[in-house]
C-alpha positions in Angstrom: 35.8 -20.6 -166.9 38.7 -20.3 -164.6 42.2 -19.3 -165.7 43.7 -22.6 -164.5 44.4 -26.0 -165.9 42.5 -29.0 -164.6 44.9 -31.8 -163.9 43.4 -35.2 -163.2 46.5 -36.0 -161.3 45.6 -33.3 -158.7 42.4 -35.3 -157.9 44.2 -38.6 -157.7 46.8 -37.2 -155.3 44.1 -35.8 -153.1 42.2 -39.0 -153.0 45.3 -41.1 -152.2 47.3 -38.9 -149.9 44.8 -36.7 -148.1 42.0 -38.8 -146.7 39.7 -37.1 -149.3 36.6 -38.6 -150.8 35.0 -38.4 -154.3 31.4 -37.5 -154.0 29.2 -37.7 -157.2 26.5 -35.0 -157.5 23.3 -36.4 -159.0 20.1 -34.8 -160.2 17.1 -37.0 -161.2 19.3 -40.1 -161.1 22.0 -38.7 -163.4 25.5 -37.7 -162.4 25.9 -33.9 -163.1 29.2 -33.4 -161.5 31.5 -34.4 -158.6 33.4 -32.9 -155.6 36.4 -34.0 -153.6 35.6 -33.7 -149.9 37.8 -33.8 -146.9 37.5 -32.8 -143.1 39.9 -30.2 -141.7 40.7 -28.6 -138.3 42.7 -25.5 -139.0 43.7 -22.5 -137.0 42.3 -19.9 -139.4 38.8 -21.3 -138.7 39.2 -21.3 -135.0 39.9 -25.0 -135.0 36.4 -25.8 -135.9 35.8 -29.2 -137.7 35.1 -28.3 -141.3 33.8 -30.2 -144.4 36.1 -28.9 -147.1 35.2 -29.0 -150.8 38.7 -29.2 -152.2 37.9 -29.7 -155.9 34.6 -29.3 -157.7 33.1 -30.0 -161.2 29.6 -28.7 -161.1 27.6 -25.8 -162.7 27.2 -22.4 -160.9 23.4 -22.6 -161.7 21.7 -21.5 -158.5 18.8 -24.0 -159.0 21.3 -26.9 -158.9 23.1 -25.4 -156.0 20.1 -25.1 -153.7 19.8 -28.9 -153.6 23.5 -29.5 -153.6 24.0 -27.0 -150.7 21.4 -28.8 -148.6 23.0 -32.3 -149.4 26.5 -31.0 -148.4 25.2 -29.4 -145.2 23.5 -32.6 -144.3 26.6 -34.6 -144.9 28.7 -32.1 -142.8 26.3 -32.4 -139.9 26.4 -36.2 -140.1 30.2 -35.9 -139.9 30.0 -33.6 -136.9 31.3 -30.6 -138.7 30.6 -27.0 -137.6 31.5 -25.3 -140.9 31.7 -25.7 -144.6 34.7 -24.4 -146.6 35.1 -24.1 -150.4 37.8 -22.5 -152.5 37.3 -21.9 -156.2 39.0 -19.9 -158.9 35.6 -19.5 -160.6 34.2 -16.0 -160.0 30.7 -17.2 -160.8 30.6 -19.1 -157.6 30.6 -16.0 -155.4 27.4 -14.8 -157.0 25.7 -18.2 -156.5 27.0 -18.9 -153.0 26.1 -15.5 -151.5 22.5 -16.2 -152.4 22.8 -19.4 -150.2 24.2 -17.5 -147.2 27.9 -18.4 -147.8 30.3 -15.5 -147.2 33.7 -14.8 -148.6 36.4 -15.5 -146.0 39.5 -15.1 -147.9 41.0 -14.5 -151.3 43.9 -16.5 -152.8 46.5 -14.6 -154.8 49.2 -16.2 -157.0 52.0 -15.0 -159.2 53.6 -17.2 -161.8 57.4 -17.2 -161.7 
């Protein structure tokens, strides 16, 4: 759904080099997707401790996201985070996330050389 290629090596590099963690997303005891999570302190978010969703493989279905959003928020609070961050090339996530009180903070542009 996004105009980008998924490369498993990207996930591997994040897990090995960036103190990131693979988190399985389950519904009714079945895995329905996964996310790569990390914690960041960056100047653009006023040095707040953030739980960052680096990569994601889950539907944009709002019903699924209601439970997922609550679980990620609970995890962030347990990790003493003040903010959640998420970047995605999938336009469908904006419609879903705004229903759950997320707001767009930035847009990433790129140009292939």
